[in-house]
C-alpha positions in Angstrom: 101.1 90.8 31.1 99.8 94.5 30.9 96.8 93.5 32.9 98.9 91.9 35.7 101.2 94.8 35.9 98.1 97.1 36.2 96.5 94.9 38.8 99.9 94.7 40.9 100.1 98.7 40.7 96.6 99.7 41.2 95.3 97.0 43.6 98.4 95.2 45.4 100.7 98.4 45.6 97.9 100.8 46.6 98.5 101.8 50.0 96.1 104.7 50.2 93.9 105.0 53.4 90.2 105.2 52.5 87.8 106.9 55.1 85.7 103.8 55.2 88.5 101.9 56.6 88.4 104.0 59.7 84.6 102.9 60.4 85.3 99.3 59.9 88.5 99.6 62.1 86.2 101.1 64.8 83.9 98.2 64.4 86.7 95.7 64.6 88.2 97.3 67.8 84.5 97.0 69.3 84.4 93.3 68.3 87.8 92.4 69.7 86.9 93.5 73.2 83.4 92.0 73.1 82.5 89.8 76.3 79.3 88.5 75.3 79.3 84.6 75.1 78.1 83.1 71.9 77.2 79.4 71.2 79.2 79.0 67.9 77.8 76.3 65.5 80.5 75.3 62.9 79.1 73.9 59.8 82.5 74.1 57.9 85.8 72.7 58.2 86.9 73.9 61.5 86.1 72.5 64.9 86.0 68.9 63.8 85.8 67.7 67.2 83.5 70.1 68.7 80.9 71.3 66.3 79.5 73.6 69.0 81.6 75.8 71.4 81.0 78.8 73.6 83.2 81.7 72.8 83.3 85.5 73.5 82.6 87.8 70.8 86.2 89.0 71.0 87.6 85.5 70.7 85.4 84.9 67.5 86.9 88.3 66.2 90.4 87.3 66.8 90.3 83.8 65.6 88.0 83.9 62.5 87.3 87.5 61.5 89.1 88.7 58.4 92.2 90.9 59.2 92.2 94.5 58.2 95.1 93.8 55.8 92.8 91.1 54.0 89.7 93.4 54.1 91.7 96.5 52.6 92.8 94.1 49.9 89.2 93.0 49.1 88.1 96.6 49.1 90.6 97.5 46.4 89.9 94.1 44.4 86.2 94.7 44.3 86.1 98.0 42.3 89.1 97.0 40.0 87.1 94.0 38.6 83.9 96.1 38.4 81.7 93.1 39.3 77.9 93.3 38.8 77.6 91.3 41.9 79.8 89.6 44.6 79.2 86.3 46.5 80.8 85.4 49.7 80.8 81.9 51.4 81.3 82.5 55.2 80.1 85.7 56.5 81.3 85.1 60.1 81.0 88.5 61.9 80.9 90.4 58.5 84.0 92.1 58.5 85.1 91.1 55.0 81.6 91.5 53.8 81.8 95.1 55.1 85.1 95.8 53.2 83.4 94.3 50.0 80.2 96.2 50.2 81.9 99.5 51.2 84.0 99.4 47.9 80.9 100.3 45.9 77.5 100.9 47.6 75.8 100.2 44.1 77.3 96.6 43.8 75.1 94.0 45.7 77.0 91.5 48.0 75.3 88.2 48.7 76.9 86.5 51.8 75.9 83.0 53.0 76.5 82.0 56.6 75.6 78.9 58.4 75.7 79.9 62.0 72.5 81.5 63.2 74.3 83.4 66.0 77.0 84.9 63.7 74.0 85.9 61.4 72.6 87.9 64.1 76.0 89.8 65.0 76.7 90.3 61.1 73.4 92.1 60.6 73.9 94.2 63.6 77.5 95.1 62.3 76.0 95.9 58.8 73.4 98.2 60.3 76.1 100.0 62.4 78.1 100.6 59.3 74.9 101.6 57.2 75.6 99.0 54.6 72.4 98.6 52.6 73.8 96.6 49.7 74.3 93.2 51.4 71.9 90.3 51.3 72.8 87.9 54.1 71.5 84.3 54.0 71.4 82.2 56.7 72.0 78.4 56.1 74.6 75.8 54.7 76.3 76.9 51.5 75.2 73.7 49.7 71.5 74.6 50.4 71.8 78.2 48.8 74.6 78.4 46.5 73.1 77.3 43.3 69.9 79.5 43.8 72.1 82.6 44.4 74.1 81.8 41.3 70.8 81.5 39.3 69.3 84.6 40.6 72.1 87.1 40.8 74.8 88.4 38.3 77.9 87.1 40.4 81.0 88.1 38.8 83.2 88.2 42.1 83.6 85.2 44.4 85.0 85.4 48.0 85.2 81.8 49.6 85.9 82.2 53.3 84.0 79.1 54.9 84.5 75.8 54.4 88.3 75.5 53.5 88.5 71.8 52.9 90.0 70.7 49.5 86.8 68.8 48.5 84.3 71.6 49.5 86.2 74.5 47.7 86.6 72.6 44.5 82.8 71.8 44.7 82.0 75.5 45.3 
């Protein structure tokens, strides 16, 4: 119970503002007004009828990018557990990835994204934020997950891709 109390006080109740939040919020603000049209390919649970759809960058950011609240929570969780490595399934535009990677620039973050268009924008976003501890892999989770678990010391997992019950249990 001491560990749960410490987690609640040090992570859940922490409302401090870290300067890195401002950099990521600037990126989010830019994404939200993005007018660029993107042909989005969904390999996950969403968009069951239309596997490909054309959306603006801003629409994608509003629909599926992690909220600042979730991102800040991830930022606080990552250093609390002190993982040797982090694995994220579902990069999207890279907002949650940016929060995870910003928490400790020495902790490697591996993120897998199936949509090649989103991969391009995520890379651009990581470069803008000068995040060098992210390895972004393009492809289906099932094609890359096992190899990443074998070759990396992953101790923290963030599953934010295919949200179906079966897929989540499989991962």
